[in-house]
C-alpha positions as CSV (number, residue, x, y, z in Angstrom):
1,M,-4.9,-18.1,-4.7
2,A,-1.4,-16.8,-4.2
3,S,0.0,-17.1,-0.6
4,I,0.8,-14.1,1.6
5,R,4.5,-14.8,0.9
6,E,3.9,-14.8,-2.9
7,L,2.0,-11.6,-2.8
8,K,4.7,-9.9,-0.7
9,Q,7.4,-11.0,-3.2
10,R,5.4,-10.1,-6.4
11,I,3.9,-6.7,-5.4
12,D,5.9,-3.5,-5.6
13,L,4.4,-1.0,-3.2
14,H,5.0,2.0,-5.5
15,D,2.9,0.2,-8.1
16,L,0.3,-0.7,-5.5
17,A,0.1,2.9,-4.2
18,E,-0.6,4.0,-7.8
19,K,-3.3,1.4,-8.2
20,L,-4.8,2.5,-4.9
21,G,-4.9,6.1,-6.1
22,L,-2.4,7.5,-3.6
23,E,-1.2,11.0,-4.6
24,R,2.5,11.5,-5.0
25,P,3.2,15.2,-5.5
26,G,5.9,15.7,-8.2
27,G,5.9,12.0,-9.0
28,T,8.8,11.3,-6.5
29,G,9.2,11.1,-2.8
30,N,6.5,10.3,-0.3
31,Y,2.7,9.8,-0.8
32,K,-0.1,11.7,0.8
33,S,-2.2,9.9,3.4
34,P,-5.7,9.2,2.2
35,H,-7.2,9.7,5.7
36,H,-6.4,13.3,6.4
37,A,-5.3,16.6,4.8
38,D,-1.6,15.9,4.3
39,K,0.3,19.1,3.4
40,N,3.6,17.2,3.6
41,P,3.3,13.7,2.2
42,S,3.7,11.3,5.1
43,I,3.7,7.8,3.5
44,S,7.1,6.5,2.7
45,I,7.9,3.4,0.7
46,F,11.3,1.8,1.2
47,D,13.2,-1.5,1.3
48,A,13.2,-1.8,-2.5
49,G,9.4,-1.2,-2.7
50,K,8.5,-3.9,-0.1
51,A,7.8,-1.9,3.0
52,W,5.9,1.3,3.9
53,K,5.3,3.6,6.8
54,D,2.9,6.5,7.4
55,F,4.8,8.9,9.7
56,S,1.6,10.8,10.6
57,S,-0.1,7.7,12.0
58,E,2.7,5.2,12.7
59,N,1.0,2.6,10.5
60,G,3.2,0.6,8.2
61,G,4.1,-2.8,6.9
62,D,3.8,-4.7,3.6
63,C,1.4,-4.9,0.7
64,I,-1.4,-6.5,2.7
65,S,-1.3,-3.8,5.4
66,L,-1.1,-1.0,2.8
67,V,-4.3,-2.2,1.0
68,R,-5.9,-2.6,4.4
69,F,-4.9,0.9,5.5
70,V,-5.9,2.7,2.3
71,E,-9.1,0.9,1.6
72,E,-10.0,0.4,5.3
73,I,-10.3,-3.4,5.0
74,D,-10.8,-5.1,8.3
75,N,-9.1,-8.5,7.8
76,V,-6.3,-10.2,6.0
77,P,-8.4,-12.6,3.8
78,D,-10.4,-9.6,2.3
79,A,-7.1,-7.7,1.7
80,M,-5.6,-10.7,-0.1
81,R,-8.7,-11.0,-2.3
82,R,-8.4,-7.3,-3.1
83,L,-4.8,-7.7,-4.1
84,H,-5.7,-10.6,-6.3
85,E,-8.3,-8.4,-8.0
86,L,-5.9,-5.5,-8.4
87,Y,-3.2,-7.7,-10.0
88,S,-5.5,-10.1,-11.9
89,I,-4.1,-13.0,-10.0
90,P,-6.3,-16.1,-10.2
């Protein structure tokens, strides 16, 4: 199993957002939040695709926190397992 550090280095959040089904109107700019009607996309990905922030809820972080936020996963080990599944990492 890849470590947290390895996952953070390997995973681009734009790619992860796509795998998680986040909507990105126009294909550029911010993503819509999956937890409420988001007329103006509020999830921003920055820092070369390694960090994110949802300006409507003040949540943010890295790939682990994004998968936890979107899929409402309660803990880090389950989020890591999900990332391994999404990226076919043994």
